[in-house]
C-alpha positions as CSV (number, residue, x, y, z in Angstrom):
1,M,5.1,16.2,-10.6
2,F,3.3,14.5,-7.7
3,K,4.8,11.1,-7.0
4,V,3.3,8.7,-4.5
5,A,4.6,5.3,-3.4
6,T,3.8,2.4,-1.1
7,W,6.1,0.0,0.6
8,N,5.6,-2.7,3.2
9,V,8.9,-2.5,5.0
10,N,8.4,-5.5,7.3
11,S,10.0,-3.6,10.3
12,L,10.9,0.0,10.0
13,K,13.6,-0.5,12.7
14,V,15.4,-3.0,10.5
15,R,14.7,-1.3,7.2
16,L,15.1,2.4,8.2
17,P,18.4,2.8,6.2
18,H,16.7,1.3,3.1
19,V,13.8,3.8,3.4
20,L,16.1,6.8,3.9
21,Q,18.2,5.7,0.9
22,W,15.1,5.3,-1.3
23,L,13.6,8.6,-0.3
24,Q,16.9,10.4,-1.1
25,E,17.2,8.7,-4.5
26,Q,13.5,8.8,-5.6
27,Q,12.2,11.9,-3.8
28,P,8.5,10.9,-3.7
29,S,5.9,13.5,-2.6
30,V,4.3,10.8,-0.5
31,L,5.5,7.4,0.8
32,A,3.0,5.1,2.6
33,L,4.6,2.5,4.8
34,Q,3.1,-0.7,6.2
35,E,4.2,-3.2,8.9
36,I,6.4,-0.6,10.6
37,K,6.1,-2.9,13.7
38,M,6.9,-0.3,16.3
39,V,5.0,1.8,18.9
40,D,4.5,5.5,18.2
41,A,7.1,6.5,20.8
42,D,9.8,4.7,18.8
43,F,9.0,6.2,15.4
44,P,12.2,7.8,13.9
45,L,10.5,11.1,13.1
46,E,13.7,13.2,13.2
47,A,15.3,11.0,10.5
48,F,12.5,11.8,8.1
49,T,12.3,15.5,9.1
50,Q,15.9,15.9,8.2
51,L,15.1,14.8,4.6
52,G,12.2,17.3,4.4
53,Y,9.3,15.0,5.2
54,Q,6.5,15.3,7.6
55,A,5.0,12.1,9.0
56,V,1.9,10.8,10.6
57,F,1.9,7.3,12.0
58,S,-0.1,4.7,13.9
59,G,2.1,2.1,15.4
60,Q,1.8,-1.2,17.2
61,K,4.4,-3.3,19.0
62,T,5.7,-6.3,17.0
63,Y,2.9,-6.4,14.4
64,N,1.2,-4.2,11.9
65,G,1.6,-0.4,12.0
66,V,1.3,2.2,9.2
67,A,2.8,5.6,8.4
68,I,2.6,8.3,5.8
69,L,5.6,10.5,4.9
70,A,4.9,13.6,2.9
71,K,6.5,16.7,1.6
72,G,3.9,19.0,3.0
73,E,1.5,19.4,5.9
74,L,-0.8,16.5,6.4
75,S,-4.3,17.2,7.9
76,H,-7.6,15.6,8.6
77,I,-5.9,12.5,10.0
78,E,-7.7,9.2,10.8
79,V,-5.8,6.4,12.5
80,E,-8.3,3.6,12.5
81,L,-11.1,2.0,10.4
82,P,-14.4,3.4,11.7
83,D,-16.9,0.9,13.0
84,W,-14.3,-1.8,13.5
85,L,-13.5,-2.4,17.2
86,D,-10.3,-4.4,16.8
87,P,-7.4,-2.1,17.7
88,Q,-4.9,-3.5,15.1
89,R,-3.1,-0.6,13.4
90,R,-4.0,-1.2,9.7
91,L,-5.4,2.1,8.3
92,L,-4.1,5.6,8.3
93,A,-5.7,8.4,6.3
94,A,-4.6,12.0,5.8
95,S,-5.1,14.9,3.4
96,L,-2.3,16.7,1.4
97,H,-2.9,19.6,-1.0
98,G,-6.6,18.6,-1.3
99,I,-5.8,15.0,-2.1
100,R,-7.0,12.3,0.3
101,I,-4.5,9.5,1.0
102,I,-5.6,6.3,2.6
103,N,-2.8,3.9,3.6
104,L,-3.9,0.3,4.1
105,Y,-2.4,-2.9,5.5
106,I,-5.1,-5.3,4.7
107,P,-5.1,-8.6,6.8
108,N,-3.3,-11.5,5.2
109,G,-5.9,-14.2,6.0
110,E,-3.4,-17.0,6.6
111,S,-5.4,-19.8,4.8
112,L,-8.9,-20.3,3.4
113,I,-9.8,-22.4,6.5
114,S,-8.4,-20.0,9.1
115,E,-10.4,-17.7,11.3
116,K,-8.0,-15.1,10.1
117,Y,-9.5,-15.5,6.6
118,H,-13.0,-14.7,8.0
119,Y,-11.5,-11.8,9.9
120,K,-10.0,-10.5,6.6
121,H,-13.4,-10.5,4.8
122,G,-15.1,-8.8,7.7
123,W,-12.4,-6.1,7.7
124,L,-12.8,-5.7,3.9
125,K,-16.5,-5.4,4.1
126,T,-16.1,-2.6,6.7
127,L,-13.4,-1.0,4.5
128,Q,-15.8,-0.9,1.5
129,N,-18.3,1.0,3.5
130,Y,-15.7,3.4,4.7
131,L,-14.3,4.0,1.2
132,Q,-17.8,4.7,-0.1
133,Q,-18.1,7.5,2.5
134,Q,-14.6,8.8,1.7
135,L,-15.4,8.9,-2.0
136,R,-18.4,11.1,-1.4
137,L,-16.1,13.6,0.4
138,Y,-13.0,13.5,-1.7
139,P,-13.0,13.6,-5.5
140,R,-9.2,13.3,-5.5
141,L,-8.5,10.2,-3.5
142,I,-5.6,7.7,-3.4
143,V,-6.0,4.3,-1.7
144,L,-2.6,2.5,-1.5
145,G,-0.8,-0.1,0.5
146,D,-0.4,-3.8,1.0
147,F,-3.7,-5.2,0.0
148,N,-2.6,-8.9,0.5
149,M,-4.7,-9.6,-2.7
150,A,-3.6,-10.2,-6.3
151,A,-6.1,-8.8,-8.8
152,D,-5.9,-11.3,-11.6
153,E,-3.7,-14.1,-13.2
154,R,-1.2,-11.6,-14.5
155,D,-0.3,-10.8,-10.9
156,V,0.7,-14.3,-9.9
157,H,3.7,-16.2,-11.0
158,D,1.8,-19.5,-11.1
159,P,-2.0,-18.9,-11.1
160,E,-2.7,-22.6,-11.1
161,Q,-0.6,-23.2,-8.0
162,W,-2.2,-20.3,-6.2
163,Q,-5.8,-20.8,-7.4
164,N,-7.2,-22.0,-4.0
165,S,-4.8,-20.1,-1.8
166,V,-5.1,-17.0,0.3
167,L,-4.0,-13.9,-1.6
168,F,-5.5,-15.2,-4.8
169,S,-8.7,-17.0,-3.8
170,T,-11.9,-16.4,-5.9
171,A,-13.5,-14.5,-3.0
172,E,-10.5,-12.1,-2.7
173,R,-10.4,-11.4,-6.4
174,M,-14.1,-10.6,-6.2
175,V,-13.5,-8.2,-3.4
176,F,-10.7,-6.5,-5.4
177,S,-13.2,-6.1,-8.3
178,Q,-15.7,-4.6,-5.9
179,L,-13.2,-2.0,-4.7
180,L,-12.7,-1.0,-8.3
181,S,-16.4,-0.8,-8.9
182,L,-16.7,1.8,-6.2
183,G,-15.1,4.1,-8.7
184,L,-11.4,3.4,-8.2
185,S,-8.8,2.6,-10.9
186,D,-5.7,0.4,-10.6
187,V,-3.2,2.9,-11.9
188,F,-0.4,0.4,-12.4
189,R,-2.5,-1.2,-15.1
190,L,-2.9,2.1,-16.9
191,H,0.7,1.8,-17.9
192,N,1.6,-1.9,-17.5
193,Q,-0.7,-4.5,-19.1
194,T,1.6,-7.5,-19.2
195,A,2.1,-10.3,-16.7
196,G,5.2,-10.9,-14.6
197,H,5.3,-7.7,-12.5
198,Y,5.4,-8.4,-8.8
199,S,5.8,-6.5,-5.6
200,W,6.3,-9.4,-3.1
201,W,8.5,-12.5,-3.1
202,D,8.7,-15.1,-0.4
203,Y,12.0,-15.2,1.4
204,R,12.1,-19.0,0.7
205,A,13.0,-21.1,-2.3
206,A,15.0,-18.3,-3.9
207,A,11.7,-16.8,-4.9
208,F,13.1,-13.3,-5.8
209,R,15.9,-14.6,-7.9
210,R,13.5,-16.9,-9.8
211,N,10.8,-14.1,-10.0
212,M,8.3,-16.2,-8.2
213,G,6.2,-13.4,-6.9
214,L,2.8,-11.7,-6.6
215,R,1.6,-8.2,-7.2
216,I,-0.3,-7.5,-3.9
217,D,0.8,-3.9,-3.2
218,H,-1.5,-1.5,-5.1
219,I,-2.3,2.1,-5.8
220,L,-5.9,2.8,-6.5
221,T,-7.3,6.2,-7.3
222,T,-10.5,8.0,-8.2
223,Q,-11.0,8.7,-11.9
224,D,-10.4,12.4,-11.1
225,M,-6.8,11.4,-10.1
226,A,-6.3,8.6,-12.6
227,K,-6.6,10.9,-15.5
228,F,-3.5,12.7,-14.4
229,C,-1.4,9.6,-13.9
230,V,1.5,9.7,-16.4
231,A,3.6,6.8,-15.2
232,S,3.6,3.9,-12.7
233,G,5.8,1.0,-11.8
234,I,7.5,-1.3,-9.3
235,D,11.0,-0.6,-8.2
236,K,12.6,-4.1,-7.7
237,Q,16.0,-2.7,-6.7
238,P,15.4,-2.5,-2.9
239,R,14.4,-6.2,-2.8
240,S,18.0,-7.0,-3.9
241,W,19.6,-5.0,-1.0
242,E,21.1,-6.7,2.1
243,R,18.4,-7.8,4.6
244,P,15.5,-6.6,2.4
245,S,11.8,-6.5,3.1
246,D,10.0,-9.2,1.2
247,H,8.1,-6.4,-0.5
248,T,9.4,-3.6,-2.7
249,P,8.1,-0.1,-3.5
250,V,5.3,0.5,-5.9
251,W,4.9,4.0,-7.3
252,A,2.8,6.3,-9.5
253,E,3.3,9.8,-10.9
254,F,0.7,12.4,-11.5
255,K,0.9,15.6,-13.5
256,L,-1.9,17.6,-12.0
257,D,-3.8,20.4,-13.7
258,E,-2.7,23.0,-11.1
259,P,0.3,23.6,-8.9
260,L,0.3,22.0,-5.4
261,T,0.1,24.6,-2.6
């Protein structure tokens, strides 16, 4: 079984024990991390190597930063979004066993009247062009990470409250639909159709305890991968641990038609 997962850890330095515990318990083939918030020189590579994982990473001090952990050799690595000059570390791509993995930390946008919101849409437009190119090269492709976008009303605890807010604006939902129209499938929805499943809860207002969350962490795949997806879900347990990230892992399992080599 080929299991992939994504987790915005909101500081790998703080959450390293959580990540190591989850890897030991769940044994994913691939774990994509976002917001590691550390420079490459500080990345705890040895801790992951001891658990049997190879790692590639693209770090940044204090903000952003992405990493891919894998049980196998990662190749054809890209550490930035082509044709986007801003040096923020938000994209990391690598290949494993003929499967292309693209790890994203999409900008938040802050608010609908913020310059950061315009930045987000410019970044997303460039991303769409990049994904079109990647889709031509890799039939088996997985795009996963913190998208900072909820796909539809099922993914928001109070759609009316969030209607005109960043993460659930009409424009952002349209972009999410456009990503799917490139030929990608939201594999969580292949196995979970109901509302009330979230991957992020604000630290404030007892949001986790009250399940006032959003599903903004996603795993999208090509149809050639989606047809092998046998299970998917959200593991809420790490969000209940001491000093948790505000996000929790999202995972999907694939039963491929041939052994991984």
